[in-house]
C-alpha positions as CSV (number, residue, x, y, z in Angstrom):
1,X,0.0,0.1,0.5
2,X,2.9,2.1,0.7
3,X,3.4,4.9,-2.4
4,X,6.1,7.2,-3.7
5,X,3.0,9.5,-4.0
6,X,0.2,10.2,-1.3
7,X,-3.4,8.5,-2.8
8,X,-6.1,8.5,-1.2
9,X,-8.7,5.0,-1.0
10,X,-12.2,5.3,-1.0
11,X,-14.3,2.7,-0.4
12,X,-17.3,1.4,1.7
13,X,-17.4,-1.9,4.0
14,X,-17.8,-5.1,2.1
15,X,-19.7,-5.9,-1.5
16,X,-22.2,-8.5,0.1
17,X,-25.5,-6.7,0.2
18,X,-28.9,-7.1,-0.9
19,X,-29.9,-4.1,-1.5
20,X,-27.1,-2.9,-3.8
21,X,-28.8,-5.3,-6.3
22,X,-31.5,-4.6,-9.1
23,X,-29.9,-1.2,-10.1
24,X,-29.2,0.5,-6.7
25,X,-25.3,0.1,-7.3
26,X,-24.6,-3.4,-9.5
27,X,-26.6,-3.5,-12.5
28,X,-29.7,-5.5,-13.1
29,X,-28.9,-9.0,-13.8
30,X,-24.6,-9.4,-12.4
31,X,-24.6,-12.3,-11.3
32,X,-22.6,-12.4,-7.2
33,X,-19.8,-14.3,-8.0
34,X,-19.3,-10.9,-10.3
35,X,-20.2,-8.1,-7.6
36,X,-16.6,-7.9,-6.4
37,X,-15.5,-8.0,-9.8
38,X,-17.5,-4.7,-10.3
39,X,-17.1,-3.6,-7.2
40,X,-13.5,-2.6,-7.7
41,X,-13.4,-1.3,-10.2
42,X,-16.3,1.5,-8.9
43,X,-14.6,2.3,-6.1
44,X,-10.7,2.1,-4.9
45,X,-10.9,-0.3,-1.8
46,X,-13.2,-2.1,0.3
47,X,-13.0,-3.1,4.1
48,X,-13.5,-6.2,4.7
49,X,-15.2,-7.5,7.9
50,X,-15.8,-11.3,8.1
51,X,-12.3,-11.7,8.9
52,X,-13.7,-9.4,12.6
53,X,-16.1,-12.3,13.2
54,X,-13.6,-15.7,11.3
55,X,-10.9,-16.7,9.3
56,X,-10.9,-17.3,5.3
57,X,-9.6,-19.8,2.8
58,X,-6.0,-18.5,2.3
59,X,-6.9,-19.3,-1.8
60,X,-10.4,-17.1,-1.1
61,X,-7.9,-14.3,-0.5
62,X,-5.9,-15.6,-3.0
63,X,-9.4,-15.4,-5.0
64,X,-10.5,-12.0,-3.8
65,X,-6.7,-10.4,-4.7
66,X,-7.0,-11.7,-8.6
67,X,-10.4,-10.4,-8.7
68,X,-9.5,-6.7,-8.5
69,X,-7.1,-4.9,-11.0
70,X,-4.4,-3.2,-10.0
71,X,-3.6,-0.6,-7.8
72,X,-6.6,-1.3,-5.6
73,X,-6.4,-2.0,-2.2
74,X,-8.5,-4.2,0.6
75,X,-8.2,-3.4,4.5
76,X,-9.1,-6.1,6.7
77,X,-11.0,-5.9,10.4
78,X,-8.8,-8.1,12.6
79,X,-10.3,-10.9,14.2
80,X,-12.5,-9.9,17.5
81,X,-10.2,-12.9,19.2
82,X,-7.4,-10.8,19.4
83,X,-9.1,-7.2,20.7
84,X,-12.4,-8.2,22.7
85,X,-10.0,-9.0,26.0
86,X,-9.9,-8.2,28.9
87,X,-5.7,-8.6,28.9
88,X,-4.8,-7.7,25.3
89,X,-1.0,-8.4,26.9
90,X,-2.4,-12.4,25.9
91,X,-4.1,-11.5,22.6
92,X,-0.2,-12.8,20.6
93,X,-1.9,-16.0,19.5
94,X,-4.3,-14.2,18.4
95,X,-2.9,-11.7,15.6
96,X,0.2,-14.6,15.4
97,X,-3.0,-16.6,14.0
98,X,-4.9,-13.8,11.7
99,X,-1.2,-13.9,9.5
100,X,-0.8,-16.8,9.2
101,X,-4.1,-17.8,8.1
102,X,-3.9,-16.8,4.0
103,X,-4.9,-13.0,4.9
104,X,-1.0,-12.4,3.1
105,X,-2.0,-14.3,-0.3
106,X,-3.6,-10.3,-0.4
107,X,-0.3,-9.8,-1.1
108,X,-0.1,-5.8,-3.3
109,X,-3.6,-5.8,-2.6
110,X,-4.0,-6.0,1.1
111,X,-3.8,-2.3,3.4
112,X,-4.5,-1.5,6.7
113,X,-5.6,-4.0,9.5
114,X,-8.4,-2.4,11.3
115,X,-8.0,-3.8,15.4
116,X,-11.9,-2.7,16.5
117,X,-12.5,-2.9,20.6
118,X,-15.8,-3.2,22.2
119,X,-17.4,0.3,23.5
120,X,-16.8,-0.9,26.9
121,X,-13.0,-1.3,26.5
122,X,-11.4,1.4,28.8
123,X,-8.0,2.6,27.8
124,X,-5.0,1.3,30.1
125,X,-1.5,2.5,29.8
126,X,0.4,-0.4,30.1
127,X,-1.5,-3.2,28.6
128,X,-2.3,-1.1,25.4
129,X,1.3,-0.4,24.8
130,X,2.3,-4.5,24.9
131,X,-0.6,-5.3,22.3
132,X,0.4,-2.7,20.3
133,X,3.8,-3.8,21.3
134,X,2.2,-7.5,19.4
135,X,1.2,-6.2,15.9
136,X,4.0,-7.1,13.4
137,X,5.7,-4.8,11.3
138,X,6.6,-7.4,8.3
139,X,5.0,-10.4,7.2
140,X,6.2,-12.8,4.2
141,X,7.7,-9.3,2.0
142,X,4.7,-6.5,2.9
143,X,5.5,-3.9,5.6
144,X,2.5,-3.7,7.7
145,X,0.0,-1.4,8.2
146,X,-2.0,-1.4,11.6
147,X,-5.3,0.8,12.9
148,X,-6.4,0.6,15.4
149,X,-10.3,1.6,16.2
150,X,-11.1,2.5,19.4
151,X,-14.7,3.4,21.1
152,X,-14.8,4.4,24.7
153,X,-14.3,8.1,25.5
154,X,-11.2,7.5,27.8
155,X,-9.1,7.2,24.9
156,X,-9.0,10.5,24.5
157,X,-6.2,12.2,25.7
158,X,-3.3,12.9,25.0
159,X,-0.9,9.4,26.2
160,X,-3.5,7.0,24.1
161,X,-1.8,9.2,20.8
162,X,1.4,9.1,22.6
163,X,1.5,5.7,22.5
164,X,0.2,5.6,18.8
165,X,2.2,7.7,17.6
166,X,5.1,5.8,19.5
167,X,4.4,2.7,17.2
168,X,3.4,4.5,14.3
169,X,-0.7,2.8,14.0
170,X,-3.0,5.2,13.0
171,X,-5.8,6.0,15.3
172,X,-9.2,5.3,13.4
173,X,-11.4,8.8,13.1
174,X,-15.1,8.2,13.5
175,X,-17.4,10.4,11.7
176,X,-21.0,11.5,12.3
177,X,-21.2,8.6,14.8
178,X,-22.5,8.4,18.0
179,X,-18.6,6.6,19.1
180,X,-15.7,8.6,20.3
181,X,-13.5,11.1,17.5
182,X,-9.9,10.9,18.0
183,X,-8.5,12.8,15.0
184,X,-4.9,12.4,15.4
185,X,-2.7,11.5,12.9
186,X,-0.4,8.9,14.7
187,X,0.8,7.5,11.2
188,X,2.0,7.3,8.1
189,X,-1.2,7.0,7.2
190,X,-5.0,8.2,7.8
191,X,-7.8,5.3,8.1
192,X,-10.8,7.5,8.8
193,X,-14.7,5.5,8.8
194,X,-17.7,7.9,8.0
195,X,-21.1,6.9,9.4
196,X,-23.5,9.4,8.4
197,X,-25.0,8.9,5.8
198,X,-29.0,8.5,5.3
199,X,-31.7,8.0,3.3
200,X,-35.0,10.9,3.4
201,X,-34.2,12.7,0.3
202,X,-30.5,12.1,-0.3
203,X,-29.8,10.3,-3.0
204,X,-25.6,10.1,-2.2
205,X,-26.5,9.3,1.4
206,X,-24.3,12.2,2.0
207,X,-25.9,16.3,0.7
208,X,-23.3,18.5,-1.3
209,X,-22.0,20.2,1.4
210,X,-20.8,17.0,3.5
211,X,-19.2,15.0,0.4
212,X,-17.9,18.1,-0.3
213,X,-16.8,18.3,3.3
214,X,-15.7,15.3,3.6
215,X,-13.3,14.6,0.7
216,X,-11.6,18.4,1.9
217,X,-11.0,16.5,4.4
218,X,-9.2,13.9,2.9
219,X,-7.0,16.1,0.4
220,X,-6.1,18.3,3.5
221,X,-4.5,14.6,5.3
222,X,-3.1,13.2,2.1
223,X,-2.1,16.1,1.7
224,X,0.3,16.2,5.2
225,X,-2.8,19.2,6.7
226,X,-4.6,18.7,9.7
227,X,-8.4,19.4,8.5
228,X,-10.7,21.8,10.5
229,X,-14.1,20.7,12.0
230,X,-12.8,17.4,13.6
231,X,-11.5,16.4,17.8
232,X,-7.7,15.8,18.2
233,X,-6.5,15.2,21.9
234,X,-2.2,15.4,21.1
235,X,-0.5,17.9,22.3
236,X,1.9,17.7,20.0
237,X,0.8,18.1,16.1
238,X,1.8,15.7,13.1
239,X,4.9,16.1,11.2
240,X,3.5,17.8,8.0
241,X,4.1,15.1,5.7
242,X,2.0,13.5,2.0
243,X,0.2,10.1,3.8
244,X,-1.8,7.9,1.9
245,X,-5.8,7.9,3.3
246,X,-8.1,5.8,4.2
247,X,-11.5,6.7,3.8
248,X,-14.4,4.3,4.2
249,X,-19.1,5.3,4.1
250,X,-19.2,2.3,6.5
251,X,-23.2,1.4,8.6
252,X,-25.3,5.0,8.8
253,X,-28.1,4.1,5.4
254,X,-26.1,1.6,4.3
255,X,-28.2,1.2,0.3
256,X,-26.6,4.9,-0.3
257,X,-23.2,3.8,0.9
258,X,-21.3,3.4,-2.5
259,X,-23.3,6.1,-4.3
260,X,-21.7,8.0,-1.0
261,X,-18.5,6.6,-1.9
262,X,-18.6,6.9,-5.7
263,X,-19.5,10.5,-5.2
264,X,-16.1,11.5,-2.8
265,X,-14.2,9.5,-5.7
266,X,-15.1,11.8,-8.2
267,X,-13.9,15.2,-6.2
268,X,-11.4,14.0,-4.7
269,X,-10.2,12.7,-7.4
270,X,-11.3,16.1,-8.6
């Protein structure tokens, strides 16, 4: 995923969803086995959620790799068995099992890994650092990128930002959601999940102003800046350097998410 030039990778969560069929996103009559092929040519990234619940066969990851074009990137939700535990320092076996399960078959299509924590998980600096120390930086010749999605307000502090920055791990920015927002840049890339698509009178899920706003934020992040209007908690600002951006339209009114993502791609491309 690392590139000489910063990239803005924009997409949705998964690609199998009944309301996207029949002309909403997928063309009428498109067979289900070709949905990934289609989606990967309309979007620039997809976040795979199924890996949060269980593993896939190595052949499946290889198949996904081969069905997508050059430059397309998958982000993966890491297994809940690693993150949903009382003592995170004991997650080493689950972390190792995940990276030996076949995910590396994605090769150059492998983007960031999102380690999502339960909303009840509170910040324990010592235990959380022990967990971050378990995350490998390289595997099978690939450079790995990690993001942590924390959902408890206790993480909204400078100590957490300093810790994430020490390990070069991104903090997932939650946009337009009920979850606490921590938009500090702590890694060579940004990982944002926006969750505010709606149905009523919004064919693109978001209104034009909101789409312009998020596209502008993505461009600012990619250029090395810090966007306005987002909550940050670090006492030291991030270094200004070009960085990749992963921007996913997730949750909200899910039927509209592909339309919103494509509208964002059009804006950031321009």
